[in-house]
N, C-alpha and C positions, 0 to 999 in steps of 0.2 A: 409575822401574818404568812400565809401559804395560799397563792392564787393558783389558776388555770388560767391561762391568758393564750390571745391569739392575735400576737403585735401586729404582724401584719395582714391581718383579714381572710387568711387561705382558708378558714376552715381546719388547719392542724393545730389544735390545743398542746398546750405543753404542761409542766408545773413548774411553778420559781419561787424562789425567796424573795423576789424583788417587786413588788409588785407595780414597781413602776414601769415595765417590761411593758402593760396595756397600754401605758402613753406615745399613741402615733405619732406626737410634737415632739416627744422628749428630742431628740438630735434638731430640731427646726431651732434656730435662734429666733429669740423673744415673738415666739407662739408656744398656746396651751402655759402660760405665765399663771401662776398664784397669785393670792392675792397681795401678799408677800412681796413680790417679786413687781406686780403692777404697782404699788404703791413706793417702788424704790429702795427699800427697806432692806431690801437681799438681792440675789444674782442668779439668775439661771445657773449661771456657769460655777455658782459652788456646792448645786448638785453632786457635778464629778470628781469634788471634794473631799465625799461622807467619807469613815472609815467604816461603816456598818454593813456593806457591799449590797446596796442601795442607792438608789440614783432620785430620792424624792426630792420633794422642795423642802428648805430650811425654813425655819423660822425663831419664835423667842419661845417657845412651847418646847420642853419635852416628848420624846415619843411615848406612848403609851405600852405599858409591860409586853404587851402580846408585840409589839416590834422589834423587842430585845432581840440582839442577832443569835443570842441563845436561844428564847425562846423560840425564833423561826428554825431555828436550825431542829431543834428538839419535833419541831412539827412537820420538820421536811421527814427525819427519818421514818415518824409516826405512819406516813402515809405510805411510805416502801414497805415495809417493816409487813408481814406476809401474813394474813389473818389466822385466829387462832383456829388450832385445831377441832374438831369437834368430836372424832372418833380416833380417842387416844389409843385404844387398843388395835385399831385397822394400821394408825400408823406404826404402831410396834412391830406389824407384823412386816409392814413394809421394810423398816431397819434390821429385819430379824433374817439371816440364812436360811431360817426352815420356812420349808415352801409347802404348802398348803393345799390339796386337790380333793377337797371334799366336797364341793359344789362345783359342778364342769362349769364351764363358761367360755365363750369364744369371742374373740375379740377382733376388728379389722380395723382401718385407717385408710383415709382415703383425704386427696390433696386436692386445693381447689386455690388458684392464683387470687389473691388480695390485691399489692402490689410489687413491682419489681424486689421489693425486699421482704414482704410478707407473705405466706402461705394460711390460707385457712384449711387448718388439722382437721379431722372429724373421727370422732372416736366412737364406735359403737360396739356394745358390749351385748351380746344374749346368752339369756338364762331360759334353760327348759324347765316352765311350772313344775313339770312332775318331778322336780330335784328340790321344789321348795317346800316348805311346813307352813302350812294353814293354821291360824289361829279363827276360832269358834267363839261367837260371842252373841247375843238376841238375834241371831238368825244369820249373821253376817260371818263369812268367813275371809278373813287376811293376811295378806303376806306383806312381808316387808324385810328391805332388804339395803345394807349400807354399803356406801359404794366410797372408799378410798382410793384417790389415783396421784401418783406424782410422777412429774415428768424433770427429766433431769438431763444433763450433759454428759458426754461420754468422761469428762475427769469426776460426776458424780455432782457439779453444780447447779442446784436446784432453781428449775425455769418455772416451775410454773405447777400448782398443786389443785385438787379439786376436789370434791366431795358432797355427797348425795344420798337420797333416801328415796330408793323405788317401793311403791306400795302397790296392793290390787287387790280389792274389793269385790266379794259378788256373792250372792245370796246360798247359803249354806245349803240349798238343794240342788245349785246348780253346779259344785263345785267338779264333779266329776268332770261335768263339760268342759267347766272352765281351766282343768288341770294339762287339758291338751294343748301344744301347740307351744310356742315361746315369749319370755318378755324380752324386750327390746330396749336399750338404755341407749340415748345419743351427747356428745358433749363435743362444742364445736370451738376449737384454741385457736389461736394465732398465732406462728411462729416463725422465728426466721430462718430458710434455708440453711440445712446440717442435718447431722447425724446425734439423736437422742434415743433415750433408753425409758421406757414408760411401764412403771411399775404400778399394779393396782390389785387392791384387795379387795375382794364380796363378803359379806357374812349374812348370813342367815339368821334374822334377828333372833326368829320362835323356834327354829331348830339347832342352830349354835355353829353348822357347816360353813365354812368357808372357802375362799381358795386365790391363793398369793400368784400374782401372774406377771409376768416380764415380756417383753419384747421389743423392738426395736424400732423407731422414727425415722427413716431416712427420707428426710424432708425433699424435695425437688428443688432447683431453683428455676426459675419462670420467670425469665428475663424479659424486659421490654425489648421490642422487633427482633425478637427470636421466635421463630414458628415452633410452636409447643401445643400443651395438653394436660389436663387432669387425668384424675383417674376415671376410670370407667367404673361405674356405679352399675349392677345390677339390683336394683331395688323390687319390694313389693308394692309400694306404694309411691305413686306419682302424682301431685295436684298441686295445682295452685291454692296457695292461699289470700286469706282477707288483705286488702290494703291495710289494718292496722295490724299485721300477723308480718309484714314482709321483713323479713332478716331476724325476726325474734323467733323464738321455740326451739324445739327438739326437731334436729334434720331439717330443719328449713335452709335452706340455700338460696338467697336472693327472694323470687316471688313464689320458689314451689318448696314443697315437701316433698322429698327425697329419703324414704324410708330404705337404706339397703337390704337386703338378704343375706347375712352375715354366709351363710353357708352355700351361698348360690346353687342353692337344690330348689328346686320348682316342682309341682303337683303339673300334672297335664292339665287339670279344670283350673289354673291359675293362668295371669297372666304376667310376662317379666318388663319389665320397666327397665330402660336402657339410658343413662344421664352419661353427659359426657361433654365439656366445654373446651374447646379448641379457642386458642388465643396467636395474635398476631398474621393475621392474614395481610398479604401486600393487596392492600388495596387495588380494582380497576381503576386509571386513571380519568376515563370516563364519569364512570357510576361512583365513582369511590365508595365500591361493596365489594366484597370479596368474588372472586372468579374463581371458584371452587367447587368440587365435588365429593359428597360422601357415597361410599359404595358398603352395605353391608352383607352379609354372608355367615349363615351356619350350617355348621359342617361337621358332621359326626368324627366324633375323637378316634385317631389313629386311622381315617381316613381319608379323601380328598372328594369325596361324595357330597355336592352340594345338597342340602333340603332346603334351603331356602336364600333366595338372593333377590337385593332392592336397592337403588340405587338413586341417588335427589340431586340437585345442584344446589349451591347453600345460597345463590346469586341476589336473593333476595331479602338476605340479611340484613336488619338495619345498621349493623359494626362491623368492619371488618378486625378490629381490637379483639373482639370477645364473642363466637356463635355457640350457643349451647345448643345442643341435640336433646331433645328429649321425646322419646318412642315409650310404644308399651306393644310389645310382643306375644300374640295368643299362641299356645302351647298343644294345643288340642292335637294337631295334625304329628307332635312330636312322636315318635315311640319311647320309654322308656330308656334310661343311659345315658352317657357322657357327649356333651356337645362343646364347640367352640366357639364362640361369635368375634367375626374378623369383622373389624372396621378398617376400611381403607378411605383418607382424607387427603386428599390433591391438591393442593394453590397451584393454579393455574401460570399464576402470575410468577414466582417464585420457582418453580417445576421443581419443588419438593413434596414429600408423600410420607403422612403419618401412616403406618399401620399395628394398632394395638391391636392384640388377640387376648380374649378374656373366655374362658370353662366355667361351663357351669353344667347341672344335673339335673334330668326329668326324671322322676320317678311317678 
């Protein structure tokens, strides 16, 4: 029998082939005894002489078949097996060396710290609706795109596989208006720091067009006690989610839904969202909060002329371990062209500064 246990009550569960690992009193003499051990018909020490890989109490009755060590080994192997692939044709496209680019697609990756050894990797795909084929039926126009993605190490060892179907339905008489704009899909995957390769195949179900896309994932190492930051995300949507949706759903980071603008291109009548996390400020000795400032600058690309400038203190942040920046910048005052968003975050206690620069376009 395979169980998920938390032997130390820490909230960190793991898979095990030995159900006795969840026994908190296993190594405490004369505590947590079985009925046979209480009656003196067996000894707790006998548990550590078993040859089947468990520390279960001994008795006169044989273990059920499901506890057979070979059956447990089979279950353990089945639990770790990759799920069956639904889109066999897309998997074949990933395995092939033929590149399909009949369905234009843009992809970006953003990285947020989860633990010192795990990084939340957010993959965002963008398709233009005008490139999709719609099927009309009963007054409803529908499009469907199959997505298959595989993340591998640089030695081609499979790390993660995901697949999904993205659909859109609109009334047929509104199809022309609905076909403008983009369709965006997001997937969040925890990965250890390192360099990976992601292959993504998308297929228009009704039109048959495909795209076989490959890119590198350079997952950064965001260590404890090192002043660092996440990716800077320029978003077309930043909003709080209901309590029941915290941490769940596409584009959700903690309590906030952040939908990246993959092209980093905005129109003047839009508002540009700015989302970034900073980690491990040195706390002030008195307040235990960060003693830090952040400066925002918008500069016309190719010049040092400041279009916009703003600064604020981060002393009101509740935690020095992680500070989240969520801002919305109206773009009406910006003329069409290319710009740079420059941030300068200063930890006054450490006397360290981070100065990320992100480019965007206004049309």
